[in-house]
All heavy atoms as an XYZ file, in Angstrom:
945
protein
N      38.833     92.314    -43.988
C      40.194     92.778    -43.911
C      41.179     91.851    -44.741
O      40.807     90.733    -44.947
C      40.679     92.853    -42.407
C      39.791     93.745    -41.584
S      40.652     94.623    -40.245
C      41.020     96.145    -40.727
N      42.317     92.387    -45.141
C      43.153     91.702    -46.056
C      44.192     91.015    -45.264
O      45.012     91.602    -44.629
C      43.755     92.729    -46.999
C      44.769     92.153    -47.946
O      45.013     90.987    -47.988
O      45.254     92.961    -48.809
N      44.267     89.711    -45.359
C      45.172     88.973    -44.579
C      46.586     89.105    -45.048
O      47.588     88.613    -44.376
C      44.808     87.434    -44.556
O      44.843     86.884    -45.848
N      46.841     89.678    -46.178
C      48.200     89.913    -46.684
C      48.889     91.121    -46.079
O      50.097     91.350    -46.234
C      48.249     90.034    -48.130
C      47.837     88.669    -48.834
O      48.183     87.652    -48.340
N      47.129     88.825    -49.946
N      48.098     91.956    -45.328
C      48.668     93.185    -44.761
C      48.498     93.078    -43.261
O      47.536     92.502    -42.716
C      47.926     94.465    -45.325
C      48.218     94.731    -46.741
C      47.607     96.006    -47.107
C      47.877     96.275    -48.568
N      47.202     97.525    -49.045
N      49.319     93.757    -42.474
C      49.173     93.944    -41.082
C      48.010     94.698    -40.730
O      47.548     95.571    -41.485
C      50.385     94.480    -40.483
C      51.750     93.763    -40.681
C      52.898     94.691    -40.247
C      51.734     92.447    -39.900
N      47.339     94.389    -39.626
C      46.035     95.000    -39.268
C      46.106     96.481    -39.277
O      45.306     97.254    -39.647
C      45.416     94.398    -38.095
C      45.119     92.925    -38.291
C      44.232     95.198    -37.564
C      44.727     92.115    -37.029
N      47.279     97.037    -38.591
C      47.376     98.472    -38.481
C      47.493     99.084    -39.850
O      47.040    100.249    -39.992
C      48.482     98.873    -37.429
C      49.890     98.544    -37.925
C      50.488     99.471    -38.774
C      50.610     97.441    -37.604
C      51.842     99.296    -39.118
C      51.843     97.169    -38.086
C      52.490     98.099    -38.862
N      48.142     98.450    -40.715
C      48.254     98.974    -42.112
C      46.879     99.015    -42.809
O      46.589     99.919    -43.511
C      49.124     98.104    -42.944
C      50.648     98.123    -42.518
C      51.531     97.167    -43.208
O      51.048     96.067    -43.650
O      52.704     97.452    -43.390
N      45.994     98.023    -42.487
C      44.709     98.008    -43.103
C      43.849     99.159    -42.571
O      43.029     99.744    -43.195
C      44.068     96.647    -42.770
C      44.690     95.555    -43.490
C      44.173     94.191    -43.113
O      42.940     93.918    -43.365
N      45.029     93.299    -42.619
N      43.996     99.459    -41.204
C      43.309    100.526    -40.583
C      43.711    101.881    -41.291
O      42.875    102.643    -41.639
C      43.622    100.576    -38.971
C      43.193    101.924    -38.461
C      43.035     99.484    -38.320
N      44.998    102.053    -41.500
C      45.472    103.271    -42.152
C      44.841    103.284    -43.589
O      44.420    104.440    -44.004
C      47.017    103.321    -42.166
N      44.977    102.271    -44.254
C      44.423    102.247    -45.609
C      42.995    102.474    -45.639
O      42.415    103.134    -46.599
C      44.810    100.852    -46.254
C      44.518    100.766    -47.770
C      44.985     99.537    -48.381
O      44.094     98.577    -48.332
O      46.091     99.457    -48.860
N      42.212    101.901    -44.758
C      40.770    102.174    -44.715
C      40.452    103.577    -44.575
O      39.534    104.223    -45.283
C      40.174    101.352    -43.520
C      38.621    101.485    -43.321
C      37.910    100.990    -44.546
C      38.195    100.831    -42.081
N      41.096    104.327    -43.649
C      40.937    105.761    -43.475
C      41.346    106.561    -44.771
O      40.575    107.425    -45.226
C      41.662    106.303    -42.296
C      41.595    107.840    -42.218
C      41.179    105.675    -40.983
N      42.473    106.121    -45.400
C      42.856    106.804    -46.627
C      41.781    106.632    -47.711
O      41.480    107.579    -48.369
C      44.210    106.149    -47.072
C      45.338    106.579    -46.336
C      46.632    105.879    -46.903
O      46.623    105.020    -47.782
O      47.687    106.371    -46.457
N      41.228    105.414    -47.750
C      40.201    105.188    -48.802
C      38.942    105.994    -48.548
O      38.326    106.491    -49.483
C      39.940    103.615    -48.830
C      40.911    102.830    -49.478
O      41.780    103.336    -50.176
N      40.887    101.521    -49.190
N      38.597    106.208    -47.243
C      37.455    106.985    -46.945
C      37.726    108.464    -47.297
O      36.789    109.118    -47.743
C      37.174    106.910    -45.434
C      36.577    105.519    -45.054
C      36.310    105.348    -43.509
O      36.884    106.193    -42.718
N      35.543    104.436    -43.156
N      38.966    108.874    -47.188
C      39.284    110.305    -47.556
C      39.208    110.385    -49.109
O      38.614    111.340    -49.703
C      40.583    110.645    -47.066
C      40.567    110.765    -45.509
C      41.067    111.963    -47.661
C      41.994    110.900    -44.816
N      39.757    109.405    -49.787
C      39.800    109.405    -51.295
C      38.375    109.403    -51.816
O      38.041    109.995    -52.871
C      40.637    108.338    -51.860
C      42.145    108.438    -51.658
C      42.891    107.279    -52.253
C      42.677    109.723    -52.322
N      37.551    108.617    -51.219
C      36.067    108.440    -51.637
C      35.242    109.615    -51.293
O      34.015    109.587    -51.616
C      35.490    107.069    -51.030
C      36.101    105.905    -51.615
O      36.770    105.941    -52.736
O      36.000    104.833    -50.938
N      35.737    110.503    -50.438
C      35.006    111.666    -50.032
C      34.128    111.439    -48.815
O      33.353    112.281    -48.422
N      34.208    110.252    -48.200
C      33.444    109.976    -46.952
C      34.060    110.717    -45.744
O      33.219    111.105    -44.864
C      33.492    108.526    -46.688
C      32.902    107.560    -47.745
C      33.103    106.089    -47.394
C      31.341    107.856    -47.963
N      35.236    111.055    -45.757
C      35.931    111.877    -44.839
C      36.592    113.054    -45.579
O      37.285    112.836    -46.567
C      37.053    111.101    -44.054
C      36.597    110.150    -43.000
C      37.881    109.388    -42.450
C      35.834    110.804    -41.836
N      36.161    114.227    -45.157
C      36.829    115.482    -45.758
C      37.638    116.226    -44.758
O      37.713    115.912    -43.648
C      35.624    116.323    -46.287
C      34.766    115.737    -47.358
C      33.562    116.514    -47.697
C      32.665    115.986    -48.762
N      32.315    114.545    -48.666
N      38.380    117.204    -45.402
C      39.207    118.022    -44.515
C      38.347    118.545    -43.268
O      37.265    118.900    -43.394
C      39.708    119.268    -45.302
N      39.025    118.504    -42.113
C      38.480    118.917    -40.794
C      37.429    117.920    -40.243
O      36.939    118.139    -39.126
C      37.881    120.317    -40.929
C      38.942    121.341    -41.223
O      40.032    121.268    -40.733
O      38.626    122.224    -42.013
N      37.091    116.841    -40.985
C      36.195    115.798    -40.398
C      37.009    114.938    -39.362
O      38.208    114.774    -39.447
C      35.784    114.836    -41.426
C      34.616    115.425    -42.324
O      34.091    116.537    -42.036
O      34.200    114.665    -43.345
N      36.311    114.504    -38.340
C      36.886    113.637    -37.318
C      36.971    112.249    -37.875
O      36.038    111.637    -38.409
C      36.118    113.751    -36.027
C      36.776    112.941    -34.917
C      36.099    113.189    -33.641
O      34.996    113.666    -33.526
N      36.703    112.742    -32.493
N      38.191    111.685    -37.610
C      38.364    110.207    -38.037
C      37.677    109.374    -36.945
O      37.486    109.767    -35.862
C      39.910    109.953    -38.010
O      40.074    108.636    -38.071
N      37.263    108.144    -37.361
C      36.724    107.244    -36.371
C      37.851    107.006    -35.295
O      39.091    106.983    -35.561
C      36.592    105.953    -37.269
C      36.386    106.370    -38.599
C      37.232    107.601    -38.738
N      37.457    106.760    -34.104
C      38.359    106.664    -32.931
C      38.934    105.299    -32.949
O      38.427    104.336    -33.593
C      37.675    106.930    -31.650
O      36.763    105.904    -31.371
N      39.959    105.048    -32.154
C      40.607    103.753    -31.925
C      39.559    102.817    -31.347
O      39.495    101.628    -31.805
C      41.788    103.861    -31.071
O      41.442    104.348    -29.843
C      42.924    104.662    -31.688
N      38.737    103.248    -30.475
C      37.729    102.394    -29.944
C      36.593    101.965    -30.923
O      36.127    100.893    -30.878
C      37.098    102.958    -28.649
C      38.062    103.156    -27.524
O      38.976    102.224    -27.356
N      37.856    104.027    -26.710
N      36.305    102.938    -31.828
C      35.345    102.622    -32.782
C      35.899    101.512    -33.813
O      35.203    100.605    -34.181
C      34.981    103.904    -33.634
C      34.079    104.831    -32.798
C      33.860    106.143    -33.509
O      34.799    106.635    -34.169
O      32.833    106.743    -33.308
N      37.168    101.652    -34.143
C      37.770    100.667    -34.965
C      37.828     99.237    -34.302
O      37.494     98.300    -34.838
C      39.227    101.062    -35.437
C      39.293    101.854    -36.571
C      39.633    103.186    -36.530
C      38.995    101.351    -37.905
C      39.673    103.990    -37.654
C      39.104    102.101    -39.067
C      39.314    103.467    -38.892
N      38.207     99.342    -32.956
C      38.318     98.153    -32.285
C      36.964     97.429    -32.112
O      36.819     96.191    -32.382
C      38.791     98.423    -30.831
N      35.983     98.206    -31.880
C      34.580     97.622    -31.796
C      34.108     97.034    -33.131
O      33.534     96.008    -33.319
C      33.629     98.699    -31.313
O      32.260     98.227    -31.269
N      34.237     97.845    -34.189
C      33.672     97.516    -35.572
C      34.471     96.279    -36.099
O      33.786     95.516    -36.771
C      33.795     98.715    -36.478
N      35.740     96.123    -35.895
C      36.522     95.116    -36.530
C      37.081     94.066    -35.594
O      37.738     93.224    -36.033
C      37.682     95.760    -37.301
C      37.169     96.616    -38.384
C      37.208     98.052    -38.357
C      36.675     96.091    -39.621
C      36.702     98.835    -39.307
C      36.149     96.914    -40.606
C      36.177     98.291    -40.466
O      35.767     99.066    -41.549
N      36.809     94.194    -34.321
C      37.217     93.215    -33.370
C      38.699     93.085    -33.172
O      39.242     92.117    -33.171
N      39.299     94.355    -33.195
C      40.754     94.390    -33.048
C      41.086     95.137    -31.687
O      40.300     95.828    -31.151
C      41.448     95.078    -34.265
C      40.912     96.589    -34.444
C      41.180     94.322    -35.543
C      41.628     97.375    -35.470
N      42.348     95.029    -31.388
C      42.875     95.704    -30.221
C      42.952     97.198    -30.458
O      43.424     97.709    -31.490
C      44.252     95.138    -29.861
C      44.816     95.664    -28.587
O      44.825     96.835    -28.300
N      45.313     94.727    -27.780
N      42.468     98.095    -29.507
C      42.561     99.505    -29.773
C      44.010     99.999    -30.009
O      44.160    100.990    -30.743
C      42.026    100.060    -28.455
C      41.124     99.029    -27.857
C      41.802     97.737    -28.318
N      44.966     99.374    -29.348
C      46.421     99.710    -29.682
C      46.764     99.540    -31.044
O      47.525    100.320    -31.697
C      47.312     98.973    -28.698
N      46.238     98.490    -31.669
C      46.465     98.202    -33.058
C      45.852     99.305    -33.925
O      46.540     99.836    -34.917
C      45.946     96.826    -33.495
O      46.477     95.851    -32.650
C      46.227     96.505    -34.949
N      44.572     99.665    -33.697
C      43.928    100.746    -34.404
C      44.685    101.994    -34.239
O      44.893    102.825    -35.223
C      42.528    100.917    -33.914
N      45.201    102.316    -33.023
C      45.979    103.597    -32.738
C      47.296    103.594    -33.560
O      47.577    104.682    -34.085
C      46.296    103.594    -31.244
C      46.891    104.863    -30.781
C      47.104    105.022    -29.284
N      45.843    104.737    -28.552
C      45.694    103.644    -27.814
N      46.610    102.722    -27.706
N      44.413    103.376    -27.200
N      47.909    102.420    -33.705
C      49.124    102.402    -34.435
C      48.799    102.711    -35.896
O      49.582    103.549    -36.575
C      49.739    101.023    -34.435
C      51.105    100.873    -35.037
C      51.754     99.542    -34.742
C      53.085     99.483    -35.417
N      53.828     98.195    -35.011
N      47.779    102.312    -36.506
C      47.388    102.592    -37.878
C      47.042    104.124    -38.031
O      47.466    104.739    -38.981
N      46.334    104.670    -37.058
C      45.915    106.058    -37.103
C      47.251    106.940    -36.827
O      47.372    108.025    -37.543
C      44.968    106.394    -36.077
C      43.598    105.741    -36.265
C      42.584    106.052    -35.157
C      42.926    106.157    -37.672
N      48.159    106.491    -36.024
C      49.388    107.260    -35.771
C      50.241    107.382    -37.024
O      50.988    108.381    -37.274
C      50.110    106.722    -34.619
C      49.483    107.197    -33.327
O      48.895    108.113    -33.204
N      49.722    106.414    -32.268
N      50.122    106.402    -37.841
C      50.923    106.443    -39.106
C      50.457    107.545    -40.001
O      51.244    108.273    -40.578
C      50.773    105.015    -40.009
C      51.499    103.903    -39.297
C      51.181    105.304    -41.401
C      51.270    102.523    -39.900
N      49.054    107.659    -40.034
C      48.482    108.846    -40.731
C      48.803    110.162    -40.191
O      48.937    111.144    -40.897
C      46.998    108.621    -40.854
C      46.604    107.312    -41.580
C      44.992    107.170    -41.597
C      47.120    107.149    -42.888
N      48.932    110.211    -38.785
C      49.427    111.495    -38.197
C      50.828    111.748    -38.679
O      51.123    112.856    -39.083
C      49.308    111.354    -36.707
C      49.934    112.546    -35.973
C      47.842    111.229    -36.231
N      51.651    110.774    -38.546
C      53.072    110.991    -39.033
C      53.263    111.440    -40.436
O      54.177    112.119    -40.774
C      53.915    109.721    -38.772
C      54.029    109.329    -37.372
O      53.823    110.173    -36.468
O      54.361    108.117    -37.069
N      52.309    110.999    -41.258
C      52.381    111.293    -42.703
C      51.630    112.695    -43.018
O      51.645    113.143    -44.178
C      51.697    110.204    -43.511
C      52.540    108.928    -43.545
C      51.788    107.841    -44.377
O      50.635    107.901    -44.705
O      52.461    106.762    -44.543
N      51.017    113.330    -41.952
C      50.410    114.589    -42.255
C      48.999    114.478    -42.779
O      48.360    115.411    -43.176
N      48.380    113.210    -42.717
C      47.040    113.037    -43.247
C      46.001    113.257    -42.150
O      44.965    113.818    -42.418
C      46.886    111.521    -43.784
C      47.821    111.335    -44.940
C      45.464    111.187    -44.088
C      48.087    109.984    -45.453
N      46.304    112.970    -40.831
C      45.481    113.241    -39.768
C      46.255    114.151    -38.765
O      47.503    114.146    -38.756
C      45.047    112.009    -39.048
C      44.228    110.995    -39.788
C      43.939    109.783    -38.852
C      42.858    111.626    -40.194
N      45.486    114.880    -37.944
C      46.060    115.690    -36.927
C      45.397    115.350    -35.643
O      44.175    115.231    -35.620
C      46.107    117.167    -37.276
C      46.762    118.078    -36.273
C      44.651    117.733    -37.362
C      47.153    119.520    -36.674
N      46.160    115.253    -34.575
C      45.625    115.022    -33.194
C      45.213    116.317    -32.619
O      46.003    117.257    -32.637
C      46.667    114.376    -32.288
C      46.951    112.891    -32.634
C      47.867    112.373    -31.659
C      48.259    110.949    -32.084
N      49.306    110.342    -31.080
N      44.022    116.431    -32.080
C      43.524    117.544    -31.342
C      43.335    117.104    -29.909
O      42.418    116.178    -29.646
C      42.301    118.086    -31.888
C      42.413    118.739    -33.256
C      41.208    119.483    -33.794
C      41.513    120.024    -35.119
N      40.364    120.758    -35.689
N      44.119    117.492    -29.037
C      44.130    116.983    -27.601
C      42.837    116.981    -26.994
O      42.083    118.021    -27.056
C      45.149    117.849    -26.817
C      45.356    117.288    -25.415
C      46.448    118.142    -24.720
N      46.724    117.438    -23.415
C      47.842    116.735    -23.295
N      48.715    116.595    -24.179
N      48.063    116.171    -22.096
N      42.318    115.826    -26.553
C      41.086    115.549    -25.915
C      39.866    115.565    -26.859
O      38.750    115.425    -26.319
N      40.084    115.694    -28.156
C      39.016    115.803    -29.049
C      39.115    114.622    -30.157
O      38.067    114.272    -30.730
C      39.036    117.102    -29.820
C      38.795    118.276    -28.806
S      38.851    119.830    -29.720
C      37.543    119.736    -30.863
N      40.239    114.059    -30.336
C      40.440    113.010    -31.353
C      41.305    113.414    -32.465
O      42.183    114.276    -32.413
N      41.215    112.689    -33.587
C      41.971    112.907    -34.816
C      41.169    113.419    -35.979
O      40.031    112.984    -36.133
C      42.743    111.635    -35.187
C      43.650    111.154    -34.126
S      44.695    109.767    -34.725
C      45.396    109.180    -33.147
N      41.621    114.406    -36.634
C      41.030    115.045    -37.688
C      41.729    114.989    -39.044
O      42.933    115.055    -39.013
C      40.652    116.474    -37.328
C      39.653    116.588    -36.247
C      39.981    116.387    -34.872
C      38.343    116.827    -36.406
C      39.124    116.338    -33.848
C      37.338    116.867    -35.488
C      37.766    116.627    -34.099
O      36.856    116.669    -33.083
N      40.988    115.109    -40.174
C      41.589    115.024    -41.417
C      42.168    116.438    -41.791
O      41.585    117.410    -41.545
C      40.515    114.683    -42.471
C      41.146    114.728    -43.955
C      39.868    113.343    -42.204
N      43.437    116.435    -42.228
C      44.138    117.635    -42.546
C      43.596    118.210    -43.937
O      43.048    117.444    -44.754
C      45.587    117.478    -42.684
O      45.961    116.602    -43.646
C      46.153    117.041    -41.317
N      43.857    119.444    -44.115
C      43.428    120.109    -45.443
C      44.209    119.467    -46.596
O      43.628    119.327    -47.758
C      43.716    121.542    -45.409
N      45.409    118.980    -46.436
C      46.163    118.383    -47.544
C      46.080    116.828    -47.593
O      46.803    116.267    -48.435
C      47.698    118.808    -47.355
C      47.872    120.284    -47.303
O      47.224    120.940    -48.113
O      48.825    120.783    -46.653
N      45.229    116.246    -46.828
C      45.200    114.764    -46.647
C      45.094    114.151    -48.072
O      45.817    113.172    -48.396
C      44.080    114.323    -45.750
N      44.058    114.545    -48.779
C      43.816    113.872    -50.111
C      45.010    113.959    -51.008
O      45.291    112.991    -51.639
C      42.566    114.370    -50.730
C      41.950    113.696    -51.853
C      40.630    114.085    -52.331
C      40.090    113.213    -53.395
N      38.719    113.558    -53.775
N      45.564    115.183    -51.095
C      46.794    115.309    -52.013
C      47.967    114.518    -51.517
O      48.613    113.844    -52.366
C      47.195    116.743    -51.991
C      46.162    117.689    -52.835
O      45.437    117.137    -53.569
O      46.107    118.904    -52.405
N      48.155    114.358    -50.205
C      49.180    113.530    -49.674
C      49.010    112.062    -50.088
O      49.917    111.351    -50.485
C      49.297    113.734    -48.174
C      49.721    115.118    -47.744
C      50.263    112.727    -47.555
C      49.660    115.433    -46.297
N      47.747    111.650    -49.854
C      47.508    110.203    -50.188
C      47.632    109.920    -51.707
O      48.234    108.928    -52.085
C      46.017    109.860    -49.765
C      45.857    109.994    -48.247
C      45.622    108.412    -50.297
C      44.465    109.977    -47.772
N      47.121    110.815    -52.541
C      47.334    110.627    -53.992
C      48.733    110.567    -54.332
O      49.206    109.606    -55.147
C      46.512    111.753    -54.701
C      45.027    111.507    -54.555
C      46.959    111.758    -56.214
C      44.161    112.628    -55.089
N      49.596    111.515    -53.907
C      51.001    111.426    -54.280
C      51.652    110.205    -53.737
O      52.451    109.566    -54.429
C      51.700    112.767    -53.679
C      51.373    113.975    -54.500
C      51.650    113.866    -55.968
O      52.766    113.438    -56.266
O      50.781    114.095    -56.746
N      51.265    109.816    -52.510
C      51.956    108.533    -51.982
C      51.559    107.329    -52.780
O      52.418    106.507    -53.214
C      51.410    108.384    -50.503
C      51.969    107.116    -49.860
C      51.583    106.992    -48.342
C      50.280    106.343    -48.301
N      49.922    105.902    -46.893
N      50.335    107.273    -53.149
C      49.806    106.065    -53.964
C      50.323    106.084    -55.343
O      50.572    104.976    -56.038
C      48.240    105.963    -53.856
C      47.869    105.582    -52.402
C      46.501    105.089    -52.477
N      46.065    104.660    -51.111
C      44.866    104.237    -50.866
N      43.949    104.088    -51.806
N      44.613    103.815    -49.572
N      50.387    107.279    -55.966
C      51.031    107.388    -57.261
C      52.473    106.840    -57.288
O      52.918    106.051    -58.118
C      51.061    108.830    -57.752
C      49.855    109.321    -58.396
C      50.060    110.757    -58.938
C      48.848    111.423    -59.467
N      49.018    112.747    -59.919
N      53.242    107.301    -56.286
C      54.627    106.811    -56.145
C      54.650    105.329    -55.998
O      55.505    104.653    -56.574
N      53.783    104.741    -55.131
C      53.736    103.300    -54.913
C      53.442    102.612    -56.198
O      54.069    101.601    -56.525
C      52.755    102.923    -53.819
C      53.199    103.291    -52.463
C      52.073    103.199    -51.376
O      50.897    102.822    -51.754
O      52.344    103.430    -50.203
N      52.501    103.168    -56.950
C      52.079    102.547    -58.283
C      53.223    102.570    -59.254
O      53.541    101.498    -59.842
C      50.832    103.252    -58.725
C      50.262    102.541    -59.931
C      49.442    101.464    -59.831
C      50.729    102.873    -61.297
C      48.933    100.800    -60.966
C      50.198    102.239    -62.367
C      49.314    101.131    -62.202
O      48.933    100.509    -63.280
N      53.846    103.781    -59.424
C      54.870    103.939    -60.356
C      56.152    103.101    -60.053
O      56.765    102.675    -60.959
C      55.263    105.300    -60.563
C      54.116    106.191    -61.240
C      54.530    107.662    -61.152
C      53.788    105.807    -62.626
N      56.398    102.961    -58.727
C      57.638    102.266    -58.325
C      57.471    100.742    -58.097
O      58.386     99.937    -58.125
C      58.149    102.869    -57.032
C      58.725    104.337    -57.269
O      59.314    104.618    -58.339
N      58.427    105.179    -56.368
N      56.242    100.303    -57.865
C      56.034     98.953    -57.541
C      55.094     98.230    -58.559
O      55.482     97.166    -59.062
C      55.436     98.814    -56.171
C      56.257     99.386    -55.055
O      57.520     99.211    -55.107
N      55.744     99.984    -54.089
N      53.963     98.757    -58.838
C      53.018     98.042    -59.671
C      53.393     98.087    -61.122
O      53.421     96.992    -61.843
C      51.518     98.585    -59.511
C      50.524     98.036    -60.517
C      51.104     98.509    -58.077
N      53.760     99.246    -61.638
C      54.070     99.484    -63.042
C      55.274     98.573    -63.495
O      55.174     97.921    -64.544
C      54.395    100.945    -63.401
C      54.281    101.259    -64.854
C      52.926    100.860    -65.464
C      54.369    102.759    -64.977
N      56.396     98.454    -62.769
C      57.547     97.579    -63.158
C      57.036     96.168    -63.245
O      57.496     95.428    -64.202
C      58.520     97.791    -62.115
C      58.266     99.193    -61.551
C      56.744     99.327    -61.621
N      56.208     95.659    -62.328
C      55.734     94.298    -62.399
C      54.840     94.123    -63.679
O      54.814     93.120    -64.284
C      54.861     93.958    -61.187
C      55.774     93.752    -59.958
O      57.033     93.465    -60.168
O      55.272     93.682    -58.870
N      54.011     95.186    -63.956
C      53.133     95.087    -65.146
C      53.999     94.946    -66.378
O      53.775     94.013    -67.238
C      52.254     96.347    -65.257
C      51.421     96.465    -66.547
C      50.387     95.418    -66.626
C      50.816     97.833    -66.594
N      54.998     95.778    -66.530
C      55.871     95.715    -67.732
C      56.614     94.372    -67.792
O      56.739     93.767    -68.904
C      56.926     96.912    -67.668
C      56.230     98.213    -67.559
C      57.973     96.792    -68.804
C      55.309     98.576    -68.761
N      57.170     93.900    -66.729
C      57.740     92.544    -66.732
C      56.799     91.470    -67.143
O      57.213     90.657    -68.014
C      58.248     92.245    -65.231
C      58.946     90.887    -65.138
C      59.313     90.669    -63.667
C      59.948     89.277    -63.592
N      60.322     88.919    -62.196
N      55.535     91.485    -66.595
C      54.659     90.435    -67.073
C      54.191     90.667    -68.520
O      53.953     89.622    -69.224
C      53.417     90.486    -66.144
C      53.644     89.899    -64.836
O      54.291     88.853    -64.696
N      53.178     90.464    -63.738
N      54.150     91.882    -69.004
C      53.869     92.071    -70.433
C      54.935     91.458    -71.292
O      54.608     90.773    -72.301
C      53.791     93.650    -70.740
C      52.552     94.249    -70.253
S      52.636     96.061    -70.458
C      52.973     96.114    -72.276
N      56.158     91.560    -70.868
C      57.280     90.974    -71.659
C      57.132     89.504    -71.666
O      57.368     88.766    -72.680
C      58.603     91.515    -71.170
C      58.969     92.885    -71.593
N      59.676     93.188    -72.666
C      58.633     94.036    -71.029
C      59.812     94.415    -72.807
N      59.228     95.075    -71.777
N      56.956     88.926    -70.438
C      56.807     87.456    -70.329
C      55.692     86.927    -71.130
O      55.807     85.758    -71.661
C      56.544     87.093    -68.858
C      57.780     87.285    -67.923
C      57.306     87.082    -66.522
C      58.863     86.375    -68.274
N      54.550     87.677    -71.281
C      53.365     87.211    -71.935
C      53.309     87.578    -73.374
O      52.463     87.233    -74.162
C      52.114     87.617    -71.269
C      51.997     87.138    -69.860
C      50.809     87.885    -69.178
C      51.762     85.584    -69.790
N      54.310     88.383    -73.828
C      54.386     88.829    -75.238
C      53.324     89.924    -75.498
O      52.903     89.931    -76.741
N      52.915     90.718    -74.565
C      51.894     91.708    -74.818
C      52.713     92.988    -75.267
O      53.601     93.447    -74.604
C      51.054     91.997    -73.572
C      50.342     90.703    -73.172
C      50.166     93.189    -73.753
C      49.689     90.892    -71.767
N      52.307     93.480    -76.366
C      53.050     94.739    -76.911
C      52.526     95.929    -76.187
O      51.368     95.970    -75.569
C      52.816     94.846    -78.380
O      51.501     95.218    -78.571
N      53.254     97.020    -76.319
C      52.811     98.326    -75.767
C      51.584     98.803    -76.364
O      50.653     99.270    -75.680
C      54.004     99.331    -75.970
C      53.763    100.656    -75.428
C      54.871    101.603    -75.365
C      55.888    101.521    -76.543
N      56.776    102.618    -76.610
N      51.439     98.500    -77.725
C      50.280     98.901    -78.334
C      48.983     98.158    -77.908
O      47.929     98.757    -77.738
C      50.412     98.849    -79.871
C      51.360     99.902    -80.541
O      51.458    100.958    -79.910
N      51.918     99.594    -81.594
N      49.192     96.925    -77.631
C      48.076     96.131    -77.144
C      47.638     96.589    -75.738
O      46.429     96.776    -75.444
C      48.444     94.600    -76.975
C      48.598     93.882    -78.296
C      49.102     92.438    -78.133
O      50.178     92.215    -77.629
O      48.256     91.478    -78.527
N      48.618     96.917    -74.877
C      48.262     97.542    -73.645
C      47.565     98.835    -73.689
O      46.548     99.108    -73.098
C      49.653     97.704    -72.827
C      49.395     98.370    -71.492
C      48.477     97.519    -70.483
C      50.717     98.709    -70.824
N      48.080     99.674    -74.573
C      47.368    101.011    -74.816
C      46.028    100.805    -75.372
O      45.020    101.455    -74.847
C      48.258    101.872    -75.729
C      49.594    102.274    -75.085
C      47.392    103.090    -76.270
C      50.529    102.917    -75.978
N      45.711     99.947    -76.297
C      44.408     99.648    -76.715
C      43.492     99.142    -75.592
O      42.344     99.527    -75.483
C      44.424     98.589    -77.856
C      44.972     99.128    -79.143
O      45.179    100.385    -79.283
O      45.383     98.312    -80.100
N      44.029     98.259    -74.761
C      43.250     97.663    -73.671
C      42.877     98.827    -72.684
O      41.761     98.874    -72.171
C      44.032     96.631    -72.920
O      44.083     95.503    -73.788
N      43.931     99.676    -72.372
C      43.638    100.784    -71.468
C      42.543    101.765    -72.088
O      41.663    102.100    -71.260
C      44.971    101.550    -71.243
C      45.898    100.739    -70.398
C      44.634    102.913    -70.544
C      47.291    101.309    -70.231
N      42.648    102.057    -73.314
C      41.660    102.857    -74.001
C      40.262    102.327    -73.866
O      39.236    102.957    -73.611
C      41.976    103.168    -75.418
C      43.091    104.118    -75.528
O      43.329    105.013    -74.600
N      43.909    104.010    -76.565
N      40.172    100.966    -74.128
C      38.844    100.288    -73.918
C      38.290    100.396    -72.563
O      37.109    100.625    -72.366
C      38.991     98.807    -74.388
C      39.158     98.567    -75.850
C      39.323     97.225    -76.245
O      38.934     96.284    -75.498
O      39.943     96.908    -77.348
N      39.127    100.126    -71.593
C      38.757    100.200    -70.165
C      38.303    101.606    -69.747
O      37.288    101.796    -69.089
C      39.823     99.724    -69.191
C      40.046     98.180    -69.319
C      41.421     97.888    -68.500
C      38.887     97.378    -68.754
N      39.047    102.578    -70.227
C      38.677    104.013    -69.882
C      37.302    104.296    -70.485
O      36.427    104.991    -69.874
C      39.658    105.000    -70.440
C      40.628    105.391    -69.394
C      41.968    104.903    -69.358
C      40.384    106.361    -68.401
C      42.869    105.113    -68.379
C      41.224    106.640    -67.450
C      42.528    106.111    -67.461
O      43.417    106.465    -66.481
N      37.027    103.870    -71.742
C      35.736    104.162    -72.339
C      34.668    103.474    -71.717
O      33.592    104.069    -71.547
C      35.783    103.657    -73.902
C      36.705    104.577    -74.722
C      36.812    104.087    -76.154
O      36.123    103.173    -76.561
O      37.771    104.546    -76.857
N      34.854    102.240    -71.165
C      33.878    101.470    -70.516
C      33.560    102.153    -69.117
O      32.464    102.025    -68.671
C      34.117    100.024    -70.366
O      35.207     99.786    -69.531
N      34.590    102.788    -68.473
C      34.411    103.418    -67.236
C      33.490    104.706    -67.387
O      32.895    105.107    -66.473
C      35.721    103.769    -66.614
C      36.360    102.550    -66.004
C      35.671    102.049    -64.731
O      35.282    102.805    -63.908
O      35.622    100.816    -64.608
N      33.661    105.379    -68.518
C      32.941    106.608    -68.774
C      31.445    106.438    -69.010
O      30.728    107.342    -68.964
C      33.552    107.323    -69.988
C      34.983    107.880    -69.735
O      35.295    108.103    -68.533
O      35.662    108.107    -70.627
N      31.061    105.198    -69.288
C      29.689    104.884    -69.563
C      28.799    104.757    -68.289
O      29.111    104.567    -67.269
C      29.555    103.616    -70.375
C      30.120    103.877    -71.721
C      30.013    102.581    -72.492
C      30.709    102.788    -73.933
N      30.676    101.605    -74.708
């Protein structure tokens, strides 16, 4: 787990990553709060808080007496949320650091192209 984030945020992010990776698909049941508590040695209430964030965002849905399930739109919701976070938080820092280090836009584009090519192999 990442010590820079609150535990409940890490629980939510873990489920999101499982959805993005295809380990959890629409209508699949999410791990329970007790499963998270047991697997990671955390309080079930902390796990519940992380899962409830995903319910509030429309990524999971509660089925009374049955648990929490992945919604049909979950993957799209996560992608849009993370795109927004990237464009609003990561990209401005990248641009700032490029200026500080004297990296040109063309150098960045060349580096991106090289990385994309290496990922395709």
